[in-house]
C-alpha positions as CSV (number, residue, x, y, z in Angstrom):
1,X,-6.8,14.0,-8.1
2,X,-7.8,17.1,-6.4
3,X,-5.6,19.6,-6.5
4,X,-5.5,21.3,-2.7
5,X,-2.5,22.7,-0.8
6,X,0.8,23.1,-1.9
7,X,4.1,22.7,-0.2
8,X,8.1,23.4,-0.6
9,X,9.1,19.9,-1.3
10,X,11.9,19.1,-2.9
11,X,13.2,16.6,-5.4
12,X,16.7,14.8,-5.9
13,X,17.3,17.8,-8.1
14,X,16.3,20.3,-5.8
15,X,12.7,20.7,-7.8
16,X,9.7,22.2,-6.1
17,X,6.9,19.0,-5.5
18,X,3.4,20.3,-5.8
19,X,1.3,18.5,-2.5
20,X,-1.8,17.0,-3.4
21,X,-5.0,15.2,-1.7
22,X,-5.8,12.2,-2.0
23,X,-9.4,10.7,-2.5
24,X,-11.5,9.5,0.3
25,X,-12.1,5.4,0.4
26,X,-15.3,3.8,2.0
27,X,-16.4,0.4,2.6
28,X,-19.8,-0.3,3.5
29,X,-20.5,-4.1,4.4
30,X,-18.2,-5.1,1.9
31,X,-18.1,-9.1,1.2
32,X,-16.5,-10.8,-1.8
33,X,-17.3,-14.4,-2.8
34,X,-15.8,-16.6,-5.5
35,X,-18.3,-19.3,-6.2
36,X,-18.7,-20.6,-3.1
37,X,-16.0,-19.1,-1.2
38,X,-15.9,-16.4,0.4
39,X,-12.8,-14.2,0.8
40,X,-13.8,-11.6,2.9
41,X,-17.4,-10.5,4.8
42,X,-18.6,-7.4,6.5
43,X,-15.9,-5.2,5.7
44,X,-16.5,-1.4,7.4
45,X,-13.8,0.9,6.4
46,X,-13.6,4.5,6.0
47,X,-10.2,5.8,4.8
48,X,-9.7,9.8,4.8
49,X,-8.2,11.7,1.7
50,X,-4.9,11.7,2.0
51,X,-4.6,9.4,5.0
52,X,-1.6,6.2,5.2
53,X,-3.8,2.7,6.2
54,X,-2.0,-0.4,6.6
55,X,-4.3,-3.7,6.3
56,X,-2.5,-6.4,8.1
57,X,-3.2,-9.6,8.9
58,X,-1.9,-13.4,8.9
59,X,-1.2,-14.6,4.9
60,X,-4.9,-15.9,3.3
61,X,-7.1,-13.3,5.2
62,X,-7.6,-11.6,2.1
63,X,-6.0,-8.3,2.2
64,X,-5.2,-8.5,-1.6
65,X,-8.4,-9.4,-2.2
66,X,-9.9,-6.4,-0.9
67,X,-6.8,-4.3,-2.0
68,X,-7.9,-5.3,-5.6
69,X,-11.7,-4.7,-5.0
70,X,-10.1,-0.8,-4.3
71,X,-8.7,-0.7,-7.1
72,X,-11.3,-2.3,-9.5
73,X,-10.0,-5.3,-10.5
74,X,-12.2,-7.8,-8.4
75,X,-16.4,-7.1,-8.1
76,X,-17.7,-6.9,-4.5
77,X,-20.3,-9.4,-4.5
78,X,-22.3,-7.8,-1.2
79,X,-22.1,-4.2,0.4
80,X,-20.6,-1.0,-1.1
81,X,-17.1,0.5,-2.1
82,X,-17.1,3.8,-3.0
83,X,-13.6,6.4,-4.1
84,X,-14.7,10.0,-2.9
85,X,-18.4,8.9,-2.9
86,X,-18.6,7.3,-6.4
87,X,-19.2,3.6,-6.5
88,X,-15.8,1.7,-7.8
89,X,-16.8,-0.3,-10.9
90,X,-13.6,-0.7,-12.5
91,X,-10.1,0.1,-12.9
92,X,-9.6,4.0,-13.4
93,X,-6.4,6.3,-13.6
94,X,-7.5,8.3,-9.9
95,X,-6.2,4.5,-8.2
96,X,-3.1,3.7,-9.0
97,X,-1.7,-0.1,-7.9
98,X,2.0,-0.9,-6.8
99,X,2.1,-4.6,-7.3
100,X,3.9,-7.1,-5.1
101,X,6.7,-7.8,-8.1
102,X,8.7,-5.4,-10.6
103,X,7.5,-8.0,-13.1
104,X,4.6,-5.4,-14.0
105,X,7.2,-2.9,-15.7
106,X,7.7,-3.3,-19.4
107,X,11.5,-4.6,-19.8
108,X,11.6,-3.0,-23.4
109,X,11.1,0.2,-22.4
110,X,13.4,3.2,-20.8
111,X,12.8,4.2,-17.3
112,X,11.3,7.4,-18.3
113,X,9.2,5.3,-21.3
114,X,7.8,3.3,-18.1
115,X,6.8,6.2,-16.0
116,X,5.2,8.4,-18.8
117,X,3.7,5.6,-20.1
118,X,0.3,6.4,-18.2
119,X,0.0,9.8,-19.3
120,X,0.6,8.6,-22.8
121,X,-2.5,6.2,-22.4
122,X,-4.5,8.9,-21.0
123,X,-3.9,11.2,-24.2
124,X,-1.0,13.4,-22.6
125,X,1.2,15.8,-25.0
126,X,4.8,14.5,-25.3
127,X,5.7,17.5,-23.3
128,X,3.6,17.0,-20.7
129,X,4.7,13.2,-20.3
130,X,8.3,14.2,-19.8
131,X,7.8,16.8,-17.7
132,X,5.7,14.2,-15.7
133,X,8.2,11.7,-16.0
134,X,11.0,13.7,-15.3
135,X,9.3,15.1,-11.9
136,X,8.1,11.4,-10.4
137,X,11.5,10.3,-11.1
138,X,13.1,12.9,-9.4
139,X,10.7,12.1,-6.3
140,X,11.8,8.9,-6.3
141,X,15.3,9.2,-6.6
142,X,15.9,8.2,-10.2
143,X,16.0,11.0,-12.6
144,X,20.2,9.9,-13.5
145,X,18.9,6.2,-14.5
146,X,15.9,7.6,-17.0
147,X,17.5,6.0,-19.9
148,X,17.9,2.9,-18.6
149,X,15.7,-0.4,-18.5
150,X,13.9,-2.3,-16.4
151,X,16.8,-5.2,-16.4
152,X,19.3,-2.9,-15.8
153,X,18.2,-2.0,-12.2
154,X,18.1,-3.7,-8.8
155,X,14.9,-4.9,-7.3
156,X,14.8,-1.8,-4.8
157,X,15.0,0.5,-8.2
158,X,12.8,-1.3,-10.0
159,X,10.3,-0.8,-7.4
160,X,10.9,2.9,-6.8
161,X,10.3,2.9,-10.7
162,X,6.8,1.3,-10.3
163,X,5.8,4.0,-7.6
164,X,6.7,7.2,-10.0
165,X,4.7,5.2,-12.9
166,X,1.9,5.0,-10.7
167,X,2.4,8.7,-9.0
168,X,2.8,9.9,-12.8
169,X,-1.1,9.4,-13.3
170,X,-1.1,11.8,-10.6
171,X,-3.9,9.6,-8.6
172,X,-6.1,10.1,-5.8
173,X,-5.2,6.6,-4.0
174,X,-2.1,4.8,-4.0
175,X,-3.2,0.9,-3.4
176,X,0.1,-1.0,-2.5
177,X,0.3,-4.6,-2.2
178,X,3.3,-6.0,0.2
179,X,5.4,-3.9,-2.5
180,X,8.8,-4.8,-0.8
181,X,8.4,-7.9,0.6
182,X,10.7,-9.7,-1.9
183,X,13.6,-7.4,-1.6
184,X,16.5,-8.1,1.1
185,X,15.9,-6.1,4.8
186,X,18.4,-3.4,4.2
187,X,16.6,-2.5,0.4
188,X,13.5,-3.3,2.4
189,X,14.1,-0.6,5.2
190,X,15.4,2.1,2.7
191,X,12.2,1.8,0.7
192,X,10.0,1.7,3.8
193,X,11.3,5.7,4.6
194,X,11.4,6.5,0.8
195,X,7.3,5.3,0.9
196,X,6.9,7.7,3.9
197,X,9.0,10.2,2.5
198,X,7.1,10.5,-1.5
199,X,3.5,10.2,0.6
200,X,4.2,13.4,2.6
201,X,5.5,15.1,-0.8
202,X,2.4,13.6,-2.8
203,X,-0.5,14.0,-0.4
204,X,-2.2,11.1,-1.9
205,X,-4.4,8.3,-0.1
206,X,-2.5,5.2,0.5
207,X,-3.7,2.0,1.4
208,X,-0.8,-0.8,2.1
209,X,-1.1,-4.4,2.1
210,X,1.4,-6.0,4.8
211,X,2.1,-8.9,6.9
212,X,4.9,-7.2,8.7
213,X,4.1,-5.9,12.2
214,X,7.0,-2.9,12.2
215,X,6.4,-1.9,8.9
216,X,2.4,-1.1,9.4
217,X,3.8,0.8,12.7
218,X,6.7,2.5,10.7
219,X,4.3,3.4,7.9
220,X,0.7,3.8,8.9
221,X,-1.8,6.8,10.3
222,X,-4.3,3.5,11.2
223,X,-3.6,0.0,11.1
224,X,-6.8,-2.1,10.5
225,X,-6.2,-6.0,11.7
226,X,-8.2,-8.3,9.7
227,X,-9.5,-11.6,10.9
228,X,-8.5,-14.8,9.6
229,X,-9.7,-16.2,6.7
230,X,-12.3,-17.5,4.8
231,X,-15.1,-14.8,5.2
232,X,-11.9,-12.2,6.7
233,X,-13.2,-9.2,8.3
234,X,-11.5,-6.2,10.1
235,X,-11.0,-7.2,13.5
236,X,-9.6,-3.9,15.4
237,X,-8.5,-0.5,13.9
238,X,-5.4,1.4,15.6
239,X,-4.6,4.6,15.4
240,X,-0.9,4.9,15.5
241,X,-0.3,8.2,17.2
242,X,3.8,8.8,17.1
243,X,5.9,11.3,15.3
244,X,7.3,11.3,11.9
245,X,9.5,9.7,11.3
246,X,9.2,6.7,13.4
247,X,11.1,5.3,16.5
248,X,11.0,1.6,16.5
249,X,12.3,1.7,20.4
250,X,9.3,4.6,21.6
251,X,7.7,2.6,24.3
252,X,4.5,4.4,22.5
253,X,5.7,2.0,19.6
254,X,6.4,-1.0,21.7
255,X,3.3,-1.3,23.5
256,X,1.6,-1.0,19.8
257,X,3.7,-3.9,18.7
258,X,2.8,-6.4,21.7
259,X,-1.1,-5.5,21.1
260,X,-0.6,-6.1,17.2
261,X,1.3,-9.6,18.1
262,X,-1.8,-10.2,20.0
263,X,-4.2,-9.6,17.4
264,X,-2.6,-11.4,14.7
265,X,-1.6,-14.5,17.0
266,X,-5.3,-14.8,18.2
267,X,-6.1,-15.0,14.3
268,X,-3.1,-17.2,13.6
269,X,-4.1,-19.8,16.3
270,X,-7.6,-19.8,15.1
271,X,-6.3,-20.7,11.3
272,X,-3.9,-23.8,12.9
273,X,-7.3,-24.8,14.9
274,X,-9.2,-25.1,11.7
275,X,-6.7,-27.2,10.2
276,X,-6.0,-29.7,13.0
277,X,-2.6,-28.4,13.4
278,X,-2.5,-26.9,16.7
279,X,-1.6,-29.9,18.6
280,X,1.6,-30.2,16.7
281,X,3.0,-26.5,16.8
282,X,2.2,-23.5,19.0
283,X,1.9,-20.7,17.1
284,X,1.8,-18.3,19.3
285,X,4.9,-18.5,21.2
286,X,6.6,-15.6,20.0
287,X,3.7,-13.5,20.0
288,X,3.0,-14.2,23.5
289,X,6.8,-14.1,24.6
290,X,6.6,-10.7,23.2
291,X,3.6,-9.6,24.6
292,X,5.0,-10.5,28.1
């Protein structure tokens, strides 16, 4: 990650955290096929260094597939995908992935060992491993849990450990695949607020997959709405010009929510029509009611 700017942002223990700047990402006509099935097609996106971008769309539209390609886990079939101008050809410590489930943690390792795992694999000294683990556990407010095991933590705490583990590698880009989808509403709200704080403290680029409109409005600088799959593409991109922390009752937030619900509602109806279900249910009722 490129070190660029510094700010006085404190962890839970009052330690100052260095602010870093993330990498820029670019998708230029990206298509991804799995045999004859085309998951996404013609994806064009420019994501600025340090930006928080949400990929929003109905279930099955290829959001997670595109995110996996950004991580280097899935090959691009056509077009180009780059990070800071270099083609993405596979996984790289510069791009960290926070998965939907905290099962990605190693149950036999302590929280501290989990967070230090990436630096250890990179050959970082033990002293530096300890420093990084301490720093990023502090950033997510879990330094007091360092010697516990993942099974001794709540679901929300485990997700925070997963975020700290990714950040300890000091990536330029953090990719988050619906990381709070399995959590209860209260924990989800807390972690959304924590993610906003951690992003501002770390300065990394975040690409965040969600199908939750309110979550996207709360977190994103920009929201890229995807069409329904197969062969999904970017339908529209919205700038979220709202002060942080966000107020869901702000008139501008309400107006943006209405527009996003209209967009997503159109894509849900397309999917149901393709499945021959559009005469059996009214998929747009909730969206249109909110739009009025």
